[in-house]
ROTOR-11632 format. One record per residue: residue number from 1; residue in three letters; y, z, x of N, C-alpha, C in turn. Coordinates in Angstrom, 2 decimals, m for minus. Example, Ala and Ser with C-alpha at 12.3 -4.5 7.8 and 13.67 -1.06 7.14 Angstrom:
REM residues 2
1:ALA:m5.69:7.80:13.19:m4.50:7.80:12.30:m3.30:7.80:13.20;
2:SER:m2.25:7.08:12.85:m1.06:7.14:13.67:0.03:7.87:12.90;
This chain:
REM residues 124
1:MET:m52.85:40.78:39.73:m53.54:39.71:40.36:m54.98:40.39:40.72;
2:GLY:m55.94:39.55:40.44:m57.32:39.93:40.70:m57.58:39.90:42.18;
3:GLU:m58.54:40.68:42.70:m58.85:40.60:44.08:m59.73:39.40:44.33;
4:THR:m59.32:38.51:45.25:m60.12:37.40:45.79:m60.20:37.58:47.21;
5:ALA:m61.39:37.22:47.81:m61.63:37.42:49.20:m60.44:36.77:49.97;
6:GLY:m59.86:37.55:50.87:m58.78:37.08:51.67:m57.48:36.97:51.06;
7:ARG:m57.30:36.90:49.77:m56.03:36.73:49.13:m55.36:38.14:49.14;
8:MET:m54.01:38.02:49.05:m53.20:39.18:48.90:m53.25:39.67:47.52;
9:ASN:m53.26:41.08:47.49:m53.24:41.74:46.19:m52.22:42.88:46.32;
10:TYR:m51.79:43.39:45.21:m50.69:44.37:45.27:m51.00:45.54:44.36;
11:THR:m50.43:46.67:44.62:m50.36:47.72:43.68:m48.75:48.08:43.70;
12:GLU:m48.33:48.42:42.44:m46.84:48.68:42.31:m46.71:50.17:42.03;
13:GLN:m45.78:50.78:42.55:m45.49:52.24:42.31:m43.92:52.26:42.06;
14:ILE:m43.65:52.93:40.94:m42.19:53.13:40.61:m41.94:54.65:40.45;
15:PRO:m41.66:55.26:41.63:m41.57:56.81:41.71:m40.30:57.36:41.04;
16:SER:m39.28:56.49:40.98:m37.96:56.89:40.39:m37.39:55.65:39.67;
17:ASP:m36.33:55.90:38.91:m35.58:54.81:38.18:m34.98:53.72:39.12;
18:ASP:m34.76:54.11:40.33:m34.04:53.12:41.23:m34.86:52.74:42.50;
19:VAL:m36.12:53.12:42.49:m36.96:52.81:43.67:m38.28:52.24:43.19;
20:ALA:m38.76:51.14:43.80:m40.13:50.60:43.63:m40.75:50.56:44.97;
21:ILE:m42.07:50.68:44.92:m42.87:50.65:46.17:m43.93:49.62:45.90;
22:LEU:m44.04:48.57:46.72:m45.01:47.53:46.63:m46.05:47.65:47.76;
23:HIS:m47.26:47.97:47.41:m48.33:48.12:48.43:m49.00:46.79:48.45;
24:CYS:m49.07:46.20:49.65:m49.59:44.79:49.80:m50.89:44.86:50.58;
25:HIS:m51.91:44.07:50.24:m53.21:44.20:50.97:m53.77:42.71:51.16;
26:GLY:m54.31:42.48:52.18:m55.07:41.19:52.44:m54.26:40.26:53.24;
27:MET:m54.53:38.94:53.05:m53.80:37.93:53.79:m52.71:37.31:52.86;
28:PHE:m51.54:37.11:53.44:m50.39:36.58:52.64:m50.12:35.17:53.15;
29:THR:m50.53:34.23:52.27:m50.49:32.85:52.72:m49.76:32.04:51.53;
30:LEU:m49.73:30.70:51.76:m49.21:29.75:50.72:m49.83:29.97:49.38;
31:GLU:m51.08:30.22:49.34:m51.73:30.40:48.16:m51.27:31.53:47.28;
32:ASP:m50.64:32.50:47.96:m50.08:33.78:47.23:m48.63:33.66:46.85;
33:ILE:m48.00:32.64:47.27:m46.42:32.63:47.05:m46.14:32.60:45.58;
34:GLU:m46.77:31.99:44.64:m46.38:31.93:43.20:m46.58:33.40:42.71;
35:ASP:m47.65:33.98:42.94:m47.95:35.39:42.44:m46.89:36.36:43.01;
36:PHE:m46.65:36.26:44.32:m45.77:37.11:44.95:m44.26:36.94:44.35;
37:ARG:m43.92:35.71:44.18:m42.58:35.45:43.57:m42.51:35.98:42.18;
38:ASN:m43.59:35.88:41.35:m43.56:36.40:39.97:m43.39:37.94:40.03;
39:LYS:m44.15:38.60:40.95:m44.18:40.06:41.04:m42.83:40.51:41.57;
40:THR:m42.32:39.84:42.52:m40.99:40.32:43.03:m39.82:40.02:42.19;
41:GLU:m39.93:38.85:41.43:m38.83:38.53:40.57:m38.64:39.59:39.43;
42:ARG:m39.87:40.18:38.97:m39.78:41.26:38.02:m39.10:42.43:38.54;
43:LEU:m39.48:42.75:39.89:m38.75:43.87:40.51:m37.32:43.77:40.66;
44:LEU:m36.93:42.46:41.06:m35.53:42.23:41.19:m34.69:42.35:40.00;
45:ASN:m35.41:41.98:38.86:m34.66:42.13:37.61:m34.59:43.55:36.99;
46:LYS:m35.11:44.57:37.72:m34.99:45.91:37.30:m33.69:46.51:37.89;
47:SER:m33.36:47.61:37.36:m32.08:48.29:37.96:m32.44:49.18:39.15;
48:LEU:m32.94:48.52:40.21:m33.46:49.13:41.38:m32.26:49.22:42.47;
49:ARG:m32.34:50.23:43.25:m31.42:50.26:44.44:m32.23:49.96:45.68;
50:ARG:m33.53:50.19:45.52:m34.38:50.12:46.79:m35.73:49.60:46.47;
51:ILE:m36.34:48.63:47.32:m37.69:48.24:47.17:m38.24:48.40:48.51;
52:LEU:m39.33:49.22:48.56:m40.12:49.46:49.89:m41.44:48.71:49.77;
53:MET:m41.66:47.93:50.76:m42.96:47.14:50.89:m43.85:47.68:51.95;
54:ASN:m45.00:48.27:51.54:m45.96:48.82:52.41:m46.77:47.61:52.95;
55:MET:m46.67:47.25:54.15:m47.32:46.06:54.84:m48.59:46.46:55.71;
56:ARG:m48.88:47.81:55.57:m50.04:48.25:56.46:m51.22:47.48:56.35;
57:ASP:m51.65:47.00:55.12:m52.85:46.40:54.97:m52.72:44.84:54.88;
58:ILE:m51.64:44.34:55.29:m51.54:42.86:55.54:m52.27:42.41:56.76;
59:THR:m53.30:41.60:56.67:m54.09:41.32:57.82:m53.72:39.94:58.49;
60:HIS:m52.91:39.12:57.64:m52.44:37.80:58.26:m51.26:37.44:57.35;
61:ILE:m50.37:36.69:57.98:m49.21:36.15:57.32:m49.02:34.73:57.82;
62:ASP:m48.73:33.76:56.91:m48.44:32.45:57.54:m46.89:32.09:57.37;
63:SER:m46.60:30.91:57.75:m45.11:30.65:57.84:m44.56:30.49:56.43;
64:SER:m45.40:30.00:55.41:m44.93:29.93:54.02:m44.67:31.39:53.54;
65:ALA:m45.47:32.28:53.83:m45.30:33.64:53.34:m44.15:34.28:54.02;
66:ILE:m43.79:34.02:55.34:m42.66:34.50:55.99:m41.42:33.91:55.32;
67:GLY:m41.45:32.67:55.00:m40.34:32.05:54.27:m40.02:32.70:52.92;
68:GLU:m41.14:33.03:52.28:m41.05:33.70:50.93:m40.42:35.12:51.09;
69:LEU:m40.79:35.84:52.17:m40.27:37.05:52.43:m38.79:37.05:52.75;
70:ILE:m38.39:36.01:53.43:m36.89:35.76:53.74:m36.14:35.50:52.41;
71:LEU:m36.76:34.72:51.53:m36.12:34.44:50.24:m35.96:35.82:49.44;
72:PHE:m37.07:36.57:49.48:m37.11:37.82:48.77:m35.96:38.72:49.31;
73:MET:m35.79:38.86:50.67:m34.74:39.73:51.20:m33.39:39.18:50.83;
74:ASN:m33.20:37.87:50.92:m31.84:37.41:50.51:m31.57:37.66:49.00;
75:ALA:m32.57:37.48:48.11:m32.38:37.72:46.65:m32.12:39.25:46.43;
76:ALA:m32.75:40.07:47.13:m32.47:41.51:47.06:m31.08:41.84:47.55;
77:LYS:m30.69:41.30:48.63:m29.33:41.55:49.18:m28.33:41.10:48.14;
78:ASN:m28.55:39.91:47.57:m27.59:39.34:46.56:m27.43:40.36:45.25;
79:ARG:m28.46:41.13:45.07:m28.48:42.03:43.92:m28.17:43.48:44.36;
80:ASN:m27.69:43.59:45.59:m27.47:44.96:46.16:m28.61:45.93:46.21;
81:ILE:m29.83:45.31:46.48:m31.05:46.03:46.53:m31.45:46.13:47.97;
82:ASP:m31.69:47.36:48.46:m32.15:47.42:49.87:m33.67:47.23:49.94;
83:LEU:m34.05:46.25:50.68:m35.52:45.97:50.87:m35.88:46.38:52.26;
84:ILE:m36.94:47.33:52.25:m37.37:47.87:53.41:m38.95:47.65:53.62;
85:LEU:m39.28:47.09:54.68:m40.71:46.84:55.05:m41.16:47.98:55.81;
86:PHE:m42.33:48.57:55.51:m42.78:49.71:56.41:m44.31:49.63:56.70;
87:ASP:m44.69:50.25:57.79:m46.04:50.23:58.33:m46.51:48.75:58.51;
88:VAL:m45.65:48.01:59.18:m45.94:46.55:59.46:m46.98:46.68:60.66;
89:GLY:m48.16:46.07:60.54:m49.13:45.97:61.59:m48.74:45.47:62.84;
90:PRO:m49.36:45.69:64.04:m48.94:45.20:65.32:m48.87:43.68:65.34;
91:ASP:m49.91:43.07:64.74:m49.91:41.57:64.84:m48.86:41.00:64.08;
92:ILE:m48.57:41.39:62.92:m47.62:40.89:62.06:m46.27:41.21:62.65;
93:LEU:m46.08:42.40:63.22:m44.82:42.78:63.81:m44.48:41.91:65.00;
94:ASN:m45.50:41.48:65.72:m45.32:40.68:66.92:m44.93:39.36:66.42;
95:ILE:m45.42:38.80:65.33:m44.98:37.53:64.86:m43.49:37.59:64.42;
96:PHE:m43.14:38.66:63.80:m41.66:38.89:63.43:m40.82:38.92:64.55;
97:ARG:m41.29:39.69:65.71:m40.49:39.78:66.94:m40.33:38.37:67.44;
98:MET:m41.37:37.68:67.70:m41.31:36.34:68.27:m40.24:35.40:67.50;
99:ALA:m40.15:35.65:66.26:m39.25:34.79:65.46:m37.93:35.50:65.19;
100:HIS:m37.66:36.63:65.92:m36.50:37.39:65.83:m36.27:37.95:64.46;
101:LEU:m37.33:38.01:63.61:m37.10:38.50:62.25:m37.17:40.02:62.05;
102:ASP:m37.48:40.62:63.20:m37.41:42.15:63.24:m35.92:42.53:63.29;
103:ARG:m35.04:41.66:63.56:m33.59:41.90:63.46:m33.05:41.64:62.02;
104:PHE:m33.82:40.78:61.29:m33.34:40.46:59.90:m33.91:41.37:58.90;
105:PHE:m35.11:41.69:59.00:m35.69:42.69:58.08:m35.51:44.10:58.49;
106:LYS:m35.30:44.98:57.55:m35.36:46.42:57.81:m36.76:46.80:58.01;
107:ILE:m37.25:47.26:59.09:m38.64:47.57:59.23:m38.74:49.10:59.83;
108:THR:m39.58:49.77:59.13:m39.65:51.25:59.53:m41.14:51.62:59.37;
109:THR:m41.47:52.95:59.40:m42.85:53.53:59.31:m42.71:54.40:57.97;
110:SER:m44.00:54.70:57.56:m44.15:55.58:56.44:m43.68:57.08:56.74;
111:SER:m43.79:57.42:58.01:m43.31:58.74:58.50:m41.75:58.86:58.33;
112:GLN:m41.08:57.70:58.74:m39.64:57.71:58.58:m39.22:57.55:57.09;
113:ILE:m39.97:56.92:56.32:m39.64:56.80:54.85:m39.76:58.24:54.24;
114:LYS:m40.83:58.98:54.62:m40.95:60.29:54.06:m39.85:61.27:54.44;
115:LYS:m39.28:61.01:55.73:m38.23:61.79:56.22:m36.81:61.40:55.45;
116:ASP:m36.70:60.15:55.32:m35.44:59.59:54.66:m35.35:59.82:53.14;
117:PHE:m36.66:59.82:52.55:m36.71:59.94:51.06:m37.83:61.03:50.72;
118:PRO:m37.48:62.27:51.07:m38.51:63.28:50.96:m39.12:63.46:49.54;
119:SER:m38.37:63.08:48.50:m38.81:63.24:47.17:m39.80:62.20:46.84;
120:LEU:m40.00:61.12:47.56:m40.94:59.99:47.19:m42.36:60.47:47.70;
121:THR:m43.29:60.07:46.84:m44.74:60.23:47.19:m45.28:58.91:47.46;
122:LEU:m45.79:58.56:48.64:m46.25:57.19:49.00:m47.80:57.15:48.71;
123:LYS:m48.21:56.56:47.63:m49.61:56.50:47.24:m50.17:55.19:48.04;
124:PRO:m51.48:55.24:48.35:m52.03:54.11:49.09:m52.02:52.77:48.20;
């Protein structure tokens, strides 16, 4: 996806056969749902055990995008893929907490990811 002001863009990293890392940047809104769904559907169709989503550079998320993240989490669970969000910024984390989504999503930090998966290299 090309960079458009304010829109979300991604970089994908596949450091091993069973792990993918999706680095997300910008604003995640209704306008980004179709691109996000296409990107994540491709990941869900791979033989992955784990998808890590770097949320550090997400500056805004709307209710449509939250709904899409929930759908993504459920689709991953149905395929026995562990979806982990990491480095969620304080504003986004606060939204998740207010909606009790911090109990639904697995949320951690890049420091914890490095401890849990020492062989992974997290590129920006």
